[in-house]
ZAMARGU-4260 file (C-alpha; in steps of 0.2 Angstrom, whole numbers, plus 5000, padded with zeros to 4 digits):
<rodrens>
0) 5094/4911/5018 | 5082/4897/5016 | 5073/4889/5002 | 5055/4897/5012 | 5061/4913/5013
5) 5067/4914/4995 | 5052/4909/4989 | 5045/4922/5000 | 5054/4935/4994 | 5050/4933/4974
10) 5034/4930/4978 | 5031/4947/4986 | 5041/4953/4972 | 5028/4947/4961 | 5016/4953/4968
15) 5025/4971/4969 | 5026/4970/4951 | 5009/4965/4949 | 5001/4980/4958 | 5000/4992/4943
20) 4985/4980/4942 | 4976/4993/4952 | 4978/5004/4937 | 4972/4995/4923 | 4959/4986/4928
25) 4947/5003/4935 | 4955/5013/4918 | 4946/4999/4908 | 4930/4996/4918 | 4929/5017/4922
30) 4927/5011/4940 | 4934/5026/4946 | 4942/5024/4964 | 4948/5007/4970 | 4937/5000/4980
35) 4940/5006/4997 | 4950/5019/4994 | 4939/5033/4994 | 4939/5050/5000 | 4926/5060/5010
40) 4920/5069/4993 | 4917/5050/4983 | 4909/5044/5000 | 4897/5056/5000 | 4893/5053/4982
45) 4890/5035/4985 | 4882/5036/5001 | 4872/5051/5002 | 4882/5056/5017 | 4899/5056/5027
50) 4898/5047/5045 | 4904/5062/5058 | 4920/5051/5064 | 4925/5049/5047 | 4923/5067/5042
55) 4930/5071/5061 | 4947/5060/5057 | 4948/5062/5037 | 4961/5073/5039 | 4972/5065/5052
60) 4983/5054/5041 | 4991/5060/5024 | 5000/5045/5015 | 5017/5044/5012 | 5016/5043/4992
65) 4998/5049/4989 | 4988/5038/4977 | 5006/5027/4976 | 5012/5042/4962 | 5029/5049/4963
70) 5022/5059/4948 | 5008/5072/4946 | 4989/5067/4945 | 4992/5069/4926 | 5008/5057/4926
75) 5010/5045/4911 | 5003/5029/4912 | 5021/5023/4913 | 5029/5036/4927 | 5011/5028/4936
80) 5016/5011/4933 | 5034/5011/4938 | 5027/5021/4955 | 5013/5007/4959 | 5030/4995/4957
85) 5041/5006/4967 | 5027/5008/4982 | 5026/4991/4983 | 5044/4986/4985 | 5046/5001/4996
90) 5031/4994/5008 | 5037/4976/5005 | 5056/4982/5012 | 5048/4992/5025 | 5038/4978/5032
95) 5050/4965/5031 | 5062/4979/5041 | 5050/4980/5054 | 5046/4961/5057 | 5066/4958/5056
100) 5066/4972/5069 | 5052/4964/5080 | 5058/4946/5078 | 5077/4949/5086 | 5065/4960/5100
105) 5058/4945/5104 | 5074/4933/5102 | 5083/4944/5114 | 5068/4946/5126 | 5066/4929/5125
110) 5085/4925/5130 | 5084/4938/5144 | 5069/4930/5152 | 5079/4914/5154
</rodrens>
């Protein structure tokens, strides 16, 4: 692995470890949901209405790890922190695997074209 790649993976791992900040800051400031991660009910409270298109497609996609939490909604802060970190690592690994697969496909395709 090249030096740049090692630095990139270390940086991504550090970001994954820092993801629990998303739990602590809203809790500290009593901010509720993370900005932009609102459900239909929260949007209705914030805006006074919900756009029709959002209502129609709100339930199409269900997150594989809802709220980045492997425990229940009442899970301890420790469980939530570990869940956030694991969710971040799982996301990094999946994106990394997808990029490796795409790059191998493109390299193979490029060689075939020549």
